[in-house]
C-alpha positions in Angstrom: 163.7 47.8 195.4 164.9 45.5 192.6 161.7 46.1 190.7 162.4 49.8 190.5 166.1 49.2 189.5 164.8 47.1 186.6 162.2 49.7 185.7 164.8 52.5 185.8 167.1 50.5 183.5 164.3 50.0 181.0 163.2 53.6 181.2 166.6 54.9 180.5 167.0 52.5 177.5 163.5 53.3 176.3 164.3 57.1 176.1 167.0 56.3 173.6 164.6 54.4 171.2 162.8 56.1 168.4 159.6 54.1 168.9 159.0 55.8 172.3 158.7 59.1 170.6 156.6 57.7 167.8 154.1 56.3 170.3 154.1 59.6 172.2 153.4 61.7 169.1 150.8 59.2 167.8 148.8 59.3 171.0 149.2 63.0 171.4 147.9 63.5 167.8 145.1 61.1 168.4 144.0 62.9 171.5 144.2 66.3 169.8 142.2 65.2 166.8 139.6 63.4 169.0 139.1 66.5 171.1 139.0 68.8 168.1 136.3 66.5 166.5 134.4 66.6 169.8 134.5 70.3 169.8 133.1 70.6 166.3 136.3 71.5 164.4 135.5 69.0 161.7 132.1 69.2 160.1 130.4 65.9 159.8 132.7 64.1 162.2 131.0 62.3 165.0 132.9 61.3 168.1 130.0 59.4 169.5 127.5 57.1 167.7 123.9 58.0 167.8 121.6 60.7 166.7 121.0 62.6 169.9 123.4 65.1 171.5 125.9 63.3 173.7 128.4 65.2 175.8 132.1 64.4 175.3 132.4 63.7 179.0 129.2 61.6 179.1 129.2 58.0 180.0 128.6 56.7 176.5 131.3 58.9 174.9 133.8 57.9 177.6 133.0 54.2 177.2 133.8 54.5 173.5 136.9 56.5 174.1 138.3 54.2 176.8 137.5 51.1 174.7 139.3 52.5 171.6 142.3 53.7 173.5 142.4 50.5 175.6 142.6 48.3 172.5 145.3 50.4 170.9 147.1 50.6 174.2 147.2 46.8 174.5 149.1 46.6 171.2 151.5 49.3 172.3 152.1 47.6 175.7 152.7 44.3 174.0 155.3 45.8 171.7 157.0 47.7 174.6 157.1 44.7 176.9 157.9 42.3 174.1 160.8 44.4 173.1 162.1 44.6 176.7 162.2 40.8 177.0 163.6 40.4 173.4 166.5 42.7 174.1 167.5 40.5 177.1 168.1 37.7 174.6 169.5 40.0 171.9 172.2 41.5 174.2 172.7 38.3 176.2 171.7 39.8 179.5 169.0 37.2 180.2 171.7 35.1 182.0 172.0 37.8 184.6 168.3 38.3 185.1 167.6 34.6 185.3 170.5 33.6 187.5 170.3 36.6 189.9 168.2 36.4 193.1 165.4 38.3 191.5 161.8 37.3 192.2 159.6 36.7 189.2 157.2 39.4 190.4 160.1 42.0 190.5 161.3 41.1 187.0 157.8 41.1 185.5 156.5 44.3 187.1 159.9 46.0 186.7 159.7 45.4 182.9 156.0 46.4 182.8 156.4 49.6 184.7 
């Protein structure tokens, strides 16, 4: 239960940050451009690599898409989780989190959720 209280606290704070909306718009634009390119909206744009016809929901195209979005997602997750821990020290709340009877697992996953 503590994990969800920490997650809710972070979620409500995250909604007040500009970076949340920047990440959302960035990924929405990336997804829209990627699907438009896959549908042929841009002449000469290739979503998949190779000369033959590859479907956008094919295994090769999905592997490329998941890899690219995964690598960019790791950077975003690092900035979000890093900011959550950094704000504990910035606002002086780390004393409460580290002295309260909260399990490491609850703190970590509550911040990550």
